[in-house]
C-alpha positions as CSV (number, residue, x, y, z in Angstrom):
1,X,-0.1,7.0,-52.0
2,X,1.7,10.5,-52.8
3,X,4.6,10.0,-55.1
4,X,6.7,12.5,-52.9
5,X,6.3,10.0,-49.8
6,X,9.1,8.0,-51.6
7,X,11.6,10.7,-51.1
8,X,10.8,11.1,-47.3
9,X,14.4,10.7,-45.5
10,X,12.7,7.8,-43.6
11,X,11.7,6.0,-46.8
12,X,15.0,6.7,-48.5
13,X,16.9,5.3,-45.5
14,X,14.7,2.1,-45.9
15,X,15.5,1.8,-49.6
16,X,19.2,2.3,-48.7
17,X,19.2,-1.3,-47.1
18,X,18.7,-2.8,-50.4
19,X,21.3,-0.6,-52.0
20,X,23.6,-1.7,-49.2
21,X,23.6,-5.4,-50.4
22,X,25.9,-4.7,-53.1
23,X,28.8,-3.6,-51.4
24,X,28.3,-6.2,-48.3
25,X,28.5,-9.0,-51.3
26,X,31.8,-7.4,-52.5
27,X,33.3,-7.4,-49.0
28,X,32.1,-11.0,-48.2
29,X,33.4,-12.2,-51.6
30,X,37.1,-10.7,-50.7
31,X,37.1,-13.5,-48.1
32,X,39.5,-11.7,-45.8
33,X,39.3,-10.4,-42.3
34,X,39.5,-6.9,-43.7
35,X,36.6,-7.6,-46.2
36,X,34.7,-9.2,-43.3
37,X,34.9,-6.2,-41.2
38,X,33.8,-4.0,-43.8
39,X,31.0,-6.3,-44.4
40,X,30.0,-6.2,-40.8
41,X,30.1,-2.5,-40.8
42,X,27.7,-2.3,-43.7
43,X,25.4,-4.8,-41.8
44,X,25.4,-2.5,-38.8
45,X,24.7,0.4,-41.2
46,X,21.8,-1.3,-42.3
47,X,20.9,-1.9,-38.8
48,X,21.1,1.7,-37.9
49,X,18.9,2.8,-40.8
50,X,16.3,0.2,-39.8
51,X,16.4,1.9,-36.3
52,X,16.3,5.3,-37.6
53,X,13.7,5.4,-40.5
54,X,10.8,4.9,-38.2
55,X,12.0,7.3,-35.5
56,X,12.6,10.0,-38.4
57,X,9.3,9.3,-39.9
58,X,7.6,9.9,-36.5
59,X,9.7,12.9,-35.7
60,X,9.5,14.6,-39.2
61,X,5.8,13.8,-39.4
62,X,6.6,11.7,-42.4
63,X,4.8,8.5,-41.6
64,X,3.3,7.1,-44.7
65,X,1.6,4.1,-46.0
66,X,4.6,3.6,-48.3
67,X,6.9,3.6,-45.6
68,X,4.9,1.3,-43.4
69,X,5.2,-1.2,-46.5
70,X,8.6,-0.5,-47.8
71,X,10.3,-0.9,-44.4
72,X,9.6,-4.5,-43.6
73,X,10.0,-5.3,-47.2
74,X,13.4,-3.9,-47.5
75,X,14.2,-5.9,-44.2
76,X,13.1,-9.0,-45.5
77,X,14.9,-8.4,-48.9
78,X,18.1,-7.4,-47.1
79,X,18.1,-10.4,-44.7
80,X,17.1,-12.9,-47.6
81,X,19.9,-11.8,-49.8
82,X,22.7,-11.4,-47.1
83,X,21.6,-14.8,-45.9
84,X,21.9,-16.2,-49.5
85,X,25.4,-14.7,-49.6
86,X,26.3,-16.5,-46.2
87,X,24.9,-19.7,-47.6
88,X,27.3,-19.3,-50.5
89,X,30.4,-17.9,-48.8
90,X,30.2,-18.7,-45.1
91,X,28.3,-22.0,-44.6
92,X,25.0,-20.8,-43.2
93,X,22.7,-23.9,-43.6
94,X,20.2,-23.5,-46.3
95,X,17.4,-24.9,-44.2
96,X,17.8,-22.0,-42.0
97,X,17.0,-19.6,-44.9
98,X,13.9,-21.6,-45.7
99,X,12.7,-21.3,-42.2
100,X,13.2,-17.8,-42.4
101,X,11.6,-17.2,-45.6
102,X,8.5,-19.4,-44.6
103,X,8.0,-17.2,-41.8
104,X,8.6,-13.8,-43.6
105,X,6.4,-14.8,-46.8
106,X,3.6,-16.0,-44.6
107,X,3.8,-12.6,-42.4
108,X,4.0,-10.8,-45.7
109,X,1.0,-12.6,-47.3
110,X,-1.2,-12.4,-44.1
111,X,-0.2,-8.7,-43.7
112,X,-1.5,-7.9,-47.1
113,X,-4.6,-9.8,-46.4
114,X,-5.0,-7.7,-43.3
115,X,-4.4,-4.4,-45.4
116,X,-7.1,-5.5,-47.9
117,X,-9.7,-6.3,-45.5
118,X,-9.1,-3.7,-42.7
119,X,-6.9,-1.0,-44.6
120,X,-4.5,-1.0,-41.8
121,X,-0.6,-1.9,-41.8
122,X,0.2,-3.8,-38.9
123,X,3.0,-2.5,-36.9
124,X,6.4,-4.5,-36.0
125,X,5.9,-6.7,-32.7
126,X,8.4,-6.4,-30.0
127,X,9.3,-10.3,-30.7
128,X,9.5,-9.4,-34.3
129,X,12.0,-6.9,-33.6
130,X,13.9,-9.0,-31.1
131,X,14.0,-11.8,-33.7
132,X,15.2,-9.4,-36.3
133,X,18.1,-8.3,-33.9
134,X,19.0,-11.9,-33.3
135,X,18.8,-12.7,-36.9
136,X,21.3,-9.7,-37.8
137,X,23.7,-10.8,-34.8
138,X,23.7,-14.3,-36.3
139,X,24.6,-13.1,-39.6
140,X,27.5,-10.8,-38.3
141,X,28.6,-13.9,-36.4
142,X,28.6,-15.9,-39.6
143,X,30.5,-13.2,-41.4
144,X,33.0,-13.2,-38.8
145,X,33.0,-17.1,-38.6
146,X,32.9,-17.4,-34.6
147,X,31.9,-21.0,-34.4
148,X,30.6,-21.5,-30.8
149,X,28.3,-18.3,-31.3
150,X,27.3,-19.7,-34.5
151,X,25.9,-22.7,-33.0
152,X,24.3,-20.9,-30.2
153,X,22.6,-18.1,-32.1
154,X,21.3,-20.7,-34.9
155,X,19.4,-22.3,-32.1
156,X,18.4,-19.1,-30.5
157,X,17.0,-18.0,-33.7
158,X,15.2,-21.5,-34.4
159,X,13.3,-20.6,-31.2
160,X,12.4,-17.0,-31.9
161,X,11.4,-17.6,-35.5
162,X,8.4,-19.7,-34.6
163,X,7.6,-17.9,-31.4
164,X,7.4,-14.5,-33.3
165,X,5.3,-16.3,-36.1
166,X,2.6,-17.5,-33.4
167,X,2.6,-13.8,-32.2
168,X,2.0,-12.4,-35.4
169,X,-0.4,-14.9,-36.5
170,X,-2.4,-14.4,-33.3
171,X,-2.4,-10.6,-34.2
172,X,-3.6,-11.3,-37.8
173,X,-6.2,-13.6,-36.7
174,X,-7.5,-11.0,-34.0
175,X,-7.7,-8.3,-36.7
176,X,-9.4,-10.4,-39.0
177,X,-11.9,-11.7,-36.4
178,X,-12.7,-8.1,-35.6
179,X,-13.2,-7.2,-39.1
180,X,-15.8,-9.9,-39.5
181,X,-17.6,-8.8,-36.5
182,X,-17.9,-5.1,-37.8
């Protein structure tokens, strides 16, 4: 890895997701509608950086191994920490975070295993992007405390998380199987 890769605009956008966690906490802790709206605004900003970082990396020809690793790690850190805040401050069920973390840790460990065997980083799968979008939507709904949507999105995410896990595990299995054949 080239040290300068850290300072690519796309990688700085990825890292900004982790930095934005602190002001999100501040606004959630206010426990007012104004604070909730600001927290949602920052969550949307986090989502925007997630959308832009990869596109900018490709457009500016700044794709890097550092970016391929830091992007999903920043996503997982931001999701986990904001989920912890919502458990503490907005009644998100702790078992839901356990489900999300189990999936994310398994994908991360298997991804590192594939990197070590094949020297490639697995790109995000469509179902993974849909799951991340729905998870972000769930967090916004919990932030704004919209009861009917909380229930619907909780169950929707509970279906998407195992489905996306199956897709990723299939991808890992095919890549590792291909590595054994070579």
